[in-house]
C-alpha positions as CSV (number, residue, x, y, z in Angstrom):
1,M,4.4,-2.8,6.0
2,Y,6.0,0.5,6.1
3,C,5.2,3.0,3.5
4,H,7.6,5.0,1.9
5,S,6.9,8.7,0.5
6,L,8.8,8.0,-2.7
7,T,9.0,11.4,-4.9
8,A,10.3,11.3,-8.4
9,S,10.9,15.0,-10.5
10,K,11.7,15.7,-13.4
11,H,10.9,18.8,-15.2
12,N,7.6,19.9,-14.6
13,L,6.8,16.0,-13.6
14,N,6.3,15.3,-10.1
15,L,5.3,12.1,-9.1
16,Q,4.5,10.4,-5.8
17,V,5.5,6.4,-6.8
18,P,4.2,3.7,-4.4
19,C,6.9,1.7,-2.4
20,E,6.6,0.1,1.0
21,D,8.3,-2.6,2.8
22,T,6.5,-6.0,2.7
23,P,5.9,-8.8,4.3
24,D,8.6,-10.5,3.1
25,G,11.3,-8.7,3.9
26,Y,11.3,-6.9,0.9
27,V,11.0,-3.2,-0.6
28,G,8.4,-3.2,-3.4
29,I,8.0,-0.3,-5.6
30,W,5.1,-0.3,-8.1
31,P,5.5,2.6,-10.6
32,Y,3.4,0.8,-13.4
33,D,0.3,2.2,-12.7
34,L,1.6,5.6,-12.9
35,E,-0.6,7.3,-16.1
36,I,2.3,9.0,-17.5
37,P,3.7,9.1,-21.5
38,E,5.7,5.9,-21.9
39,S,8.9,7.6,-22.6
40,E,8.7,9.3,-19.5
41,Y,8.2,6.0,-17.7
42,L,10.9,4.4,-19.1
43,D,13.4,7.0,-17.7
44,L,11.2,6.1,-14.4
45,L,11.9,3.0,-14.4
46,A,15.7,3.5,-15.3
47,A,15.7,6.3,-12.5
48,L,14.5,3.8,-10.2
49,R,16.9,1.1,-11.3
50,V,19.7,3.3,-9.7
51,W,17.7,4.6,-6.6
52,A,17.0,0.5,-5.5
53,E,20.5,0.0,-5.6
54,T,21.1,2.5,-2.9
55,V,18.8,0.7,-0.4
56,Q,19.9,-1.4,2.0
57,S,17.1,-4.1,1.3
58,K,16.0,-6.5,-1.0
59,Y,13.3,-4.6,-3.5
60,R,11.3,-5.7,-6.5
61,L,10.6,-3.5,-8.9
62,Y,7.5,-4.4,-10.7
63,L,6.7,-3.3,-13.9
64,T,3.6,-5.1,-14.2
65,R,1.1,-7.0,-11.5
66,D,3.2,-10.1,-11.9
67,E,6.1,-9.0,-13.3
68,Y,9.1,-7.9,-11.3
69,E,12.9,-6.9,-11.1
70,S,15.3,-7.1,-8.3
71,G,19.1,-6.5,-8.9
72,P,22.0,-7.8,-6.3
73,N,20.2,-6.9,-3.7
74,G,16.5,-8.4,-3.7
75,R,17.3,-11.5,-4.9
């Protein structure tokens, strides 16, 4: 698997978001373990959704360990 260095920044908050190519052929993005306030987490999810749509690959944005979203590229 290939790990991506995915950094998200807003104001004074800089986050390293876990993200990697998976053996199943999609980019997995796992922000749910980041310890940030809910309002910032929701902002991060919105930004990650926009970013994920620019990736020329299937993706899964994990909201929890078992729940994920995928867009047109990640079905």
